[in-house]
Structures are given as C-alpha cells and as structure tokens.
LUMNU-642216 format. One record per residue (C-alpha): residue number from 1; residue in one letter; z, x, y. Coordinates in Angstrom, 3 decimals, decimal comma, padded with zeros to 6 digits, always signed. Layout:
N
[pt NUM "A" [Z X Y]]
...
END
This chain:
300
[pt 1 "M" [+000,000 +000,000 +000,000]]
[pt 2 "I" [-001,019 +001,355 +003,420]]
[pt 3 "V" [+001,517 +000,850 +006,218]]
[pt 4 "S" [-000,104 +000,462 +009,600]]
[pt 5 "P" [+001,570 +001,528 +012,876]]
[pt 6 "D" [+001,847 -002,146 +013,877]]
[pt 7 "M" [+003,761 -002,930 +010,704]]
[pt 8 "M" [+006,150 -000,035 +011,351]]
[pt 9 "K" [+006,836 -001,312 +014,890]]
[pt 10 "S" [+007,530 -004,823 +013,546]]
[pt 11 "A" [+009,950 -003,467 +010,924]]
[pt 12 "S" [+011,693 -001,365 +013,550]]
[pt 13 "K" [+012,167 -004,371 +015,796]]
[pt 14 "A" [+013,520 -006,468 +012,913]]
[pt 15 "T" [+015,951 -003,761 +011,902]]
[pt 16 "S" [+017,248 -003,120 +015,398]]
[pt 17 "S" [+017,969 -006,824 +015,915]]
[pt 18 "V" [+020,660 -006,804 +013,214]]
[pt 19 "S" [+024,079 -005,880 +014,645]]
[pt 20 "P" [+026,389 -003,684 +012,568]]
[pt 21 "L" [+029,135 -005,383 +010,595]]
[pt 22 "P" [+032,607 -005,030 +012,156]]
[pt 23 "T" [+035,001 -002,809 +010,288]]
[pt 24 "V" [+038,781 -002,989 +010,181]]
[pt 25 "V" [+040,566 +000,328 +010,196]]
[pt 26 "P" [+043,978 +000,092 +008,488]]
[pt 27 "T" [+046,833 +000,949 +010,821]]
[pt 28 "P" [+049,684 +003,230 +009,727]]
[pt 29 "P" [+053,169 +001,695 +009,434]]
[pt 30 "T" [+055,412 +001,642 +012,506]]
[pt 31 "F" [+058,995 +002,861 +012,326]]
[pt 32 "I" [+061,570 +001,358 +014,699]]
[pt 33 "H" [+064,803 +003,314 +014,984]]
[pt 34 "K" [+067,554 +004,186 +017,420]]
[pt 35 "G" [+067,047 +006,380 +020,465]]
[pt 36 "D" [+069,348 +008,443 +022,654]]
[pt 37 "T" [+071,139 +005,366 +023,989]]
[pt 38 "G" [+071,976 +004,175 +020,503]]
[pt 39 "S" [+073,141 +007,623 +019,399]]
[pt 40 "R" [+075,435 +008,066 +022,398]]
[pt 41 "T" [+076,847 +004,567 +021,936]]
[pt 42 "L" [+077,731 +005,246 +018,302]]
[pt 43 "W" [+079,624 +008,424 +019,223]]
[pt 44 "V" [+081,524 +006,656 +022,017]]
[pt 45 "V" [+082,705 +004,021 +019,548]]
[pt 46 "V" [+083,673 +006,738 +017,040]]
[pt 47 "V" [+086,024 +008,244 +019,640]]
[pt 48 "L" [+087,450 +004,883 +020,713]]
[pt 49 "M" [+088,153 +003,818 +017,120]]
[pt 50 "A" [+089,801 +007,169 +016,331]]
[pt 51 "V" [+092,051 +007,071 +019,413]]
[pt 52 "S" [+092,974 +003,441 +018,752]]
[pt 53 "S" [+093,859 +004,194 +015,131]]
[pt 54 "L" [+096,165 +007,034 +016,143]]
[pt 55 "A" [+097,791 +004,805 +018,750]]
[pt 56 "F" [+098,379 +002,001 +016,229]]
[pt 57 "Y" [+099,892 +004,378 +013,667]]
[pt 58 "G" [+102,116 +005,773 +016,408]]
[pt 59 "M" [+103,230 +002,288 +017,395]]
[pt 60 "A" [+104,043 +001,569 +013,756]]
[pt 61 "F" [+106,512 +004,460 +013,603]]
[pt 62 "R" [+108,362 +003,049 +016,604]]
[pt 63 "V" [+109,525 -000,025 +014,689]]
[pt 64 "P" [+111,513 -000,384 +011,443]]
[pt 65 "V" [+109,455 -000,194 +008,264]]
[pt 66 "Q" [+110,208 -003,862 +007,543]]
[pt 67 "K" [+108,403 -004,845 +010,761]]
[pt 68 "R" [+105,284 -002,676 +010,467]]
[pt 69 "L" [+103,094 -005,218 +008,732]]
[pt 70 "F" [+100,889 -006,093 +011,722]]
[pt 71 "H" [+100,814 -002,471 +012,869]]
[pt 72 "I" [+099,552 -001,140 +009,539]]
[pt 73 "I" [+096,968 -003,895 +009,053]]
[pt 74 "T" [+095,641 -003,391 +012,587]]
[pt 75 "A" [+095,549 +000,391 +012,178]]
[pt 76 "F" [+093,572 -000,029 +008,947]]
[pt 77 "I" [+091,027 -002,161 +010,827]]
[pt 78 "T" [+090,196 +000,547 +013,361]]
[pt 79 "T" [+090,387 +003,284 +010,706]]
[pt 80 "F" [+087,673 +001,674 +008,606]]
[pt 81 "A" [+085,652 +001,006 +011,770]]
[pt 82 "F" [+085,989 +004,685 +012,706]]
[pt 83 "L" [+084,657 +005,762 +009,302]]
[pt 84 "S" [+081,750 +003,325 +009,525]]
[pt 85 "Y" [+080,724 +004,385 +013,026]]
[pt 86 "F" [+081,086 +008,057 +012,147]]
[pt 87 "A" [+078,741 +007,510 +009,200]]
[pt 88 "M" [+076,173 +005,776 +011,414]]
[pt 89 "A" [+076,512 +008,394 +014,165]]
[pt 90 "V" [+075,728 +011,285 +011,782]]
[pt 91 "G" [+072,797 +009,429 +010,209]]
[pt 92 "D" [+074,423 +008,062 +007,056]]
[pt 93 "G" [+074,759 +004,435 +006,010]]
[pt 94 "I" [+071,262 +003,687 +007,317]]
[pt 95 "S" [+068,161 +002,350 +005,576]]
[pt 96 "Y" [+064,876 +000,665 +006,527]]
[pt 97 "A" [+063,727 -002,891 +005,961]]
[pt 98 "S" [+060,029 -003,686 +006,197]]
[pt 99 "Y" [+058,309 -006,744 +007,619]]
[pt 100 "T" [+054,723 -007,576 +008,531]]
[pt 101 "H" [+053,413 -008,540 +011,949]]
[pt 102 "T" [+049,950 -010,173 +011,889]]
[pt 103 "E" [+047,625 -009,622 +014,842]]
[pt 104 "S" [+044,948 -012,322 +015,098]]
[pt 105 "H" [+041,398 -011,777 +016,435]]
[pt 106 "K" [+038,503 -014,140 +017,089]]
[pt 107 "H" [+035,567 -012,219 +015,665]]
[pt 108 "V" [+037,163 -009,871 +013,175]]
[pt 109 "P" [+039,666 -010,392 +010,365]]
[pt 110 "D" [+043,386 -010,514 +011,177]]
[pt 111 "V" [+045,194 -007,187 +011,169]]
[pt 112 "D" [+048,560 -006,821 +009,437]]
[pt 113 "H" [+050,956 -004,290 +010,934]]
[pt 114 "V" [+053,686 -003,093 +008,567]]
[pt 115 "I" [+056,869 -002,323 +010,482]]
[pt 116 "Y" [+059,945 -000,548 +009,180]]
[pt 117 "R" [+063,139 -001,234 +011,144]]
[pt 118 "Q" [+066,433 +000,590 +010,766]]
[pt 119 "I" [+069,208 -001,400 +009,131]]
[pt 120 "Y" [+072,754 -000,084 +009,405]]
[pt 121 "W" [+074,225 -001,172 +006,102]]
[pt 122 "A" [+077,390 +000,847 +006,858]]
[pt 123 "R" [+078,127 -001,775 +009,504]]
[pt 124 "Y" [+078,252 -004,483 +006,823]]
[pt 125 "V" [+080,535 -002,352 +004,646]]
[pt 126 "D" [+082,829 -002,031 +007,665]]
[pt 127 "W" [+082,812 -005,768 +008,352]]
[pt 128 "S" [+083,454 -006,652 +004,707]]
[pt 129 "V" [+086,750 -004,730 +004,902]]
[pt 130 "T" [+087,865 -005,089 +008,524]]
[pt 131 "T" [+087,184 -008,773 +009,128]]
[pt 132 "P" [+089,352 -009,929 +006,175]]
[pt 133 "L" [+092,148 -007,694 +007,505]]
[pt 134 "L" [+091,696 -009,194 +010,964]]
[pt 135 "L" [+091,866 -012,681 +009,472]]
[pt 136 "L" [+095,040 -011,641 +007,678]]
[pt 137 "D" [+096,590 -010,674 +011,017]]
[pt 138 "L" [+095,808 -014,085 +012,470]]
[pt 139 "A" [+096,818 -015,955 +009,317]]
[pt 140 "L" [+100,216 -014,252 +009,152]]
[pt 141 "L" [+100,782 -014,873 +012,855]]
[pt 142 "A" [+100,083 -018,585 +012,374]]
[pt 143 "G" [+101,958 -018,789 +009,075]]
[pt 144 "L" [+099,016 -020,016 +006,990]]
[pt 145 "S" [+099,622 -020,685 +003,302]]
[pt 146 "G" [+098,306 -018,353 +000,630]]
[pt 147 "A" [+095,652 -020,885 -000,383]]
[pt 148 "N" [+094,334 -021,154 +003,180]]
[pt 149 "I" [+094,299 -017,375 +003,577]]
[pt 150 "L" [+092,345 -016,968 +000,339]]
[pt 151 "V" [+089,739 -019,549 +001,370]]
[pt 152 "A" [+089,286 -017,918 +004,784]]
[pt 153 "I" [+088,889 -014,412 +003,338]]
[pt 154 "V" [+086,416 -015,510 +000,641]]
[pt 155 "A" [+084,358 -017,398 +003,238]]
[pt 156 "D" [+084,424 -014,305 +005,436]]
[pt 157 "I" [+083,110 -012,042 +002,667]]
[pt 158 "I" [+080,357 -014,575 +001,907]]
[pt 159 "M" [+079,409 -014,575 +005,594]]
[pt 160 "I" [+079,101 -010,772 +005,665]]
[pt 161 "L" [+077,137 -010,535 +002,410]]
[pt 162 "T" [+074,649 -013,228 +003,411]]
[pt 163 "G" [+074,035 -011,335 +006,656]]
[pt 164 "L" [+073,361 -008,171 +004,664]]
[pt 165 "F" [+070,986 -009,925 +002,259]]
[pt 166 "G" [+069,144 -011,540 +005,154]]
[pt 167 "A" [+068,799 -008,241 +007,019]]
[pt 168 "F" [+067,060 -006,660 +004,020]]
[pt 169 "G" [+064,801 -009,669 +003,404]]
[pt 170 "Q" [+061,295 -008,467 +002,559]]
[pt 171 "G" [+058,605 -010,520 +004,265]]
[pt 172 "N" [+059,982 -013,983 +003,497]]
[pt 173 "D" [+061,240 -015,638 +006,665]]
[pt 174 "N" [+062,348 -018,752 +004,803]]
[pt 175 "A" [+064,676 -016,726 +002,584]]
[pt 176 "K" [+065,948 -014,671 +005,528]]
[pt 177 "W" [+066,885 -017,725 +007,571]]
[pt 178 "G" [+068,233 -019,391 +004,460]]
[pt 179 "W" [+070,731 -016,531 +004,110]]
[pt 180 "Y" [+071,493 -016,939 +007,800]]
[pt 181 "A" [+072,212 -020,643 +007,333]]
[pt 182 "W" [+074,606 -019,962 +004,457]]
[pt 183 "G" [+076,387 -017,378 +006,579]]
[pt 184 "C" [+076,822 -019,890 +009,400]]
[pt 185 "I" [+078,255 -022,433 +006,974]]
[pt 186 "A" [+080,757 -019,844 +005,734]]
[pt 187 "Y" [+081,690 -019,097 +009,331]]
[pt 188 "L" [+082,416 -022,781 +009,954]]
[pt 189 "V" [+084,860 -022,652 +007,037]]
[pt 190 "I" [+086,659 -019,785 +008,772]]
[pt 191 "V" [+086,725 -021,704 +012,046]]
[pt 192 "Y" [+088,249 -024,690 +010,269]]
[pt 193 "Q" [+090,976 -022,581 +008,657]]
[pt 194 "L" [+091,956 -020,872 +011,917]]
[pt 195 "A" [+091,438 -023,712 +014,371]]
[pt 196 "I" [+092,687 -026,651 +012,294]]
[pt 197 "G" [+094,884 -025,124 +009,598]]
[pt 198 "G" [+096,260 -022,439 +011,882]]
[pt 199 "R" [+097,010 -024,896 +014,664]]
[pt 200 "D" [+098,932 -027,171 +012,277]]
[pt 201 "T" [+101,076 -024,382 +010,837]]
[pt 202 "V" [+101,784 -022,550 +014,109]]
[pt 203 "A" [+102,925 -025,844 +015,623]]
[pt 204 "K" [+106,166 -025,390 +013,652]]
[pt 205 "K" [+106,929 -022,125 +015,466]]
[pt 206 "D" [+108,350 -021,471 +018,920]]
[pt 207 "S" [+106,341 -022,113 +022,078]]
[pt 208 "K" [+105,577 -018,425 +022,745]]
[pt 209 "T" [+104,056 -017,944 +019,314]]
[pt 210 "K" [+102,028 -021,136 +019,618]]
[pt 211 "A" [+100,609 -020,100 +022,989]]
[pt 212 "F" [+099,902 -016,569 +021,829]]
[pt 213 "Y" [+098,161 -017,685 +018,658]]
[pt 214 "G" [+096,016 -020,156 +020,569]]
[pt 215 "S" [+094,901 -017,433 +022,977]]
[pt 216 "I" [+094,184 -014,641 +020,515]]
[pt 217 "A" [+092,625 -016,902 +017,865]]
[pt 218 "G" [+090,378 -018,503 +020,496]]
[pt 219 "F" [+089,405 -015,055 +021,778]]
[pt 220 "T" [+088,511 -013,958 +018,239]]
[pt 221 "L" [+086,461 -017,051 +017,424]]
[pt 222 "I" [+084,465 -016,722 +020,645]]
[pt 223 "L" [+083,610 -013,124 +019,796]]
[pt 224 "W" [+082,745 -013,991 +016,209]]
[pt 225 "T" [+080,407 -016,732 +017,424]]
[pt 226 "I" [+078,399 -014,134 +019,361]]
[pt 227 "Y" [+077,860 -011,942 +016,281]]
[pt 228 "P" [+075,390 -014,306 +014,537]]
[pt 229 "I" [+073,506 -014,703 +017,823]]
[pt 230 "I" [+073,026 -010,927 +018,015]]
[pt 231 "W" [+071,999 -010,904 +014,357]]
[pt 232 "G" [+069,421 -013,601 +015,018]]
[pt 233 "V" [+067,666 -011,674 +017,806]]
[pt 234 "S" [+067,927 -008,274 +016,088]]
[pt 235 "E" [+067,847 -008,151 +012,276]]
[pt 236 "G" [+066,632 -011,740 +012,123]]
[pt 237 "A" [+063,796 -012,281 +014,604]]
[pt 238 "H" [+063,349 -008,611 +015,644]]
[pt 239 "I" [+063,313 -009,516 +019,336]]
[pt 240 "I" [+065,569 -006,782 +020,724]]
[pt 241 "S" [+065,338 -003,043 +020,070]]
[pt 242 "V" [+067,578 -001,099 +017,707]]
[pt 243 "D" [+069,305 +000,513 +020,702]]
[pt 244 "A" [+070,063 -002,891 +022,228]]
[pt 245 "E" [+071,370 -004,050 +018,855]]
[pt 246 "I" [+073,697 -001,039 +018,596]]
[pt 247 "V" [+075,055 -001,538 +022,119]]
[pt 248 "A" [+075,618 -005,279 +021,602]]
[pt 249 "Y" [+077,463 -004,819 +018,309]]
[pt 250 "A" [+079,452 -001,907 +019,760]]
[pt 251 "V" [+080,763 -004,019 +022,646]]
[pt 252 "L" [+081,731 -006,811 +020,257]]
[pt 253 "D" [+083,406 -004,415 +017,823]]
[pt 254 "I" [+085,445 -002,784 +020,598]]
[pt 255 "L" [+086,643 -006,156 +021,826]]
[pt 256 "A" [+087,280 -007,516 +018,327]]
[pt 257 "K" [+089,183 -004,465 +017,023]]
[pt 258 "P" [+090,857 -002,072 +019,502]]
[pt 259 "V" [+091,266 -004,643 +022,291]]
[pt 260 "F" [+092,404 -007,278 +019,794]]
[pt 261 "G" [+094,774 -004,776 +018,197]]
[pt 262 "F" [+096,469 -003,639 +021,398]]
[pt 263 "W" [+096,822 -007,231 +022,573]]
[pt 264 "L" [+098,293 -008,309 +019,241]]
[pt 265 "L" [+100,768 -005,443 +018,871]]
[pt 266 "F" [+102,003 -005,232 +022,446]]
[pt 267 "T" [+102,551 -008,984 +022,625]]
[pt 268 "H" [+103,981 -009,200 +019,139]]
[pt 269 "D" [+106,443 -006,330 +019,713]]
[pt 270 "S" [+107,741 -008,131 +022,792]]
[pt 271 "M" [+108,404 -011,235 +020,677]]
[pt 272 "S" [+111,057 -009,713 +018,434]]
[pt 273 "S" [+112,373 -013,099 +017,379]]
[pt 274 "T" [+109,108 -013,908 +015,634]]
[pt 275 "S" [+108,485 -010,502 +014,088]]
[pt 276 "P" [+107,655 -010,836 +010,386]]
[pt 277 "S" [+109,924 -008,877 +008,092]]
[pt 278 "V" [+108,649 -007,404 +004,828]]
[pt 279 "E" [+111,558 -006,575 +002,588]]
[pt 280 "G" [+112,187 -005,746 -001,070]]
[pt 281 "F" [+109,618 -003,669 -002,955]]
[pt 282 "W" [+107,174 -003,509 -000,046]]
[pt 283 "A" [+109,723 -001,778 +002,180]]
[pt 284 "N" [+112,075 +000,024 -000,208]]
[pt 285 "G" [+110,290 +000,399 -003,555]]
[pt 286 "F" [+111,436 -000,673 -007,015]]
[pt 287 "G" [+114,907 +000,784 -006,493]]
[pt 288 "E" [+115,876 -002,083 -004,197]]
[pt 289 "S" [+116,108 -005,741 -005,065]]
[pt 290 "G" [+114,471 -008,251 -002,820]]
[pt 291 "T" [+111,365 -010,276 -002,203]]
[pt 292 "L" [+108,359 -010,272 +000,053]]
[pt 293 "R" [+109,249 -012,382 +003,076]]
[pt 294 "V" [+106,910 -012,961 +005,988]]
[pt 295 "G" [+108,161 -015,427 +008,538]]
[pt 296 "D" [+110,501 -015,957 +011,446]]
[pt 297 "D" [+113,224 -013,341 +011,680]]
[pt 298 "N" [+116,029 -013,581 +014,186]]
[pt 299 "E" [+117,126 -010,002 +013,748]]
[pt 300 "A" [+116,425 -007,575 +016,566]]
END
C-alpha cells in the first residue's frame, strides 16, 4: 500500500486531535506529629507534676499516718502523671494511627491521601490509673458506699478504654464515633454517681464538708466534660493540630491534678473534724488489732 503525503497529513491531524489521558500520581503518606510547642509543653508539665508530687508527699508527713489517706492518693495521682508526661516528653508512649482523606476532582479520579497522626497512648495509661484515684478522693470525701465507688471506677475505666480504641480506629468513622458514644455513656454514669449519689451521702455530713464537696466535685465534672470535647476535635475529627491537642490536654491535666490536689489537701487539712482516719492494719500492720475506718473523726 502506497501512503500519499495527503494521507499522512490527515493521519497527523487525527492523531493530534486526541488529548492525552489524565494520570494520577500516587501521593506519599503525610505524617502529623508534635512540634516545638508541643515538646516544650510536655516538659513544663513534667516539672509541674514532679514538684506537685514532692509537695504532696511532704504534706503527708506533716499529719499522723492515720490521716494520710487523701495525701497519699493525691500524691499517687501526680506521680503517675509525671511518669506519663516524662515518657511522652522523651518520645516514648507514642504511636501513629492512620486515616484517609479523599480529595475530589471534577475531571480526574478522586485522590486518597493517607495520613498518619501521632497518638499518645501513654496519656491513656495515665488516665486509666489517675482518674480512678481521683474518683476515690471524691468518693471518700462524700462518703459513698463501696458499691457506688466500684460502679464509678468501672465506668471510668470503660470511658478511658473506649477513648483509646476510638483514637486508634483505622478508617472506619462509624466505629470511631461508636466508641466515642460508649465513652460518653460511661461518663454519664460517673456524673450520676458523683452528682446524685455523692450529694445524697454528703448531705449527712457537716455544712463545711457539704459545701466543699459541692465545689470541688462540680469543678472536677466541668473539667472532665471538656476532655471529650478536646478528643472530638483532635483524635476524633482531626480538626486541631497535635501541638494544640497537647496544650489543651496539658491545661486540663494541670487543673484536674495539681490544682485539684492542692485545693483538696489544704482545705481538707483545715477541716480536722472531718478528716478520715485509717486505723488497724492499714496504719500499724498485722501487729495491731483494728479495722479500716474511713469517716468522721472528732479527734484533732
């Protein structure tokens, strides 16, 4: 077959009229992690938790061993928080959770961006230990029964674990927010135990204790209500940066632990008539007879 110049021109025109097919170049994954602000914030909290722990242990030695219950519990709270923040500050207790962000286009296929965000699982280990101890402080102050204390602590642990599971959710928003919903339900159980059960039991105590419990329990519940909001805009919806997440949680943790602890101990020490006394084995060992007694004590 002989190809004439006219045929070659026609073929060239036909070929040039076809536009090239669009191609999608895969994008590398994006890693979201803390910056200088987050690092400095973690170290500041490490120092504050360490100083607070030493102060609480020092305050414990200023009172008889039978009256150190609140002091030791509160000191344990900031001690565990110190260990958790130290781990996060040095780069331990951290992992990454991945999620996909889809970028839509009109004329080309959608592009999926894989994003890896830092998750501080050491923070959840801290909360799983410190928040039950904090609840124990409030429960003993109000005089809650053992059954009520157990329900509150179990609900608290469920709340922390569901937050952890939701934070590590892999690409399934329904499951993530399902964990969040279960955590909120568990939190409502805690609110009921402190606000309703605690109010009923503390009503049997003197007016100073009632007023103090109402103030410090209300303060704690307000702070704890902010935690799930921060979770929702950080680990949940990924709206704020990791640095902003660290700063927000740090402020809440400082208020909920050292500030709470100093308020509790200074006020409690001034109310000697309501100081709980722990006698028997817990104070003197097996060599002394006695029982565990936590309640009103009229001794100085």
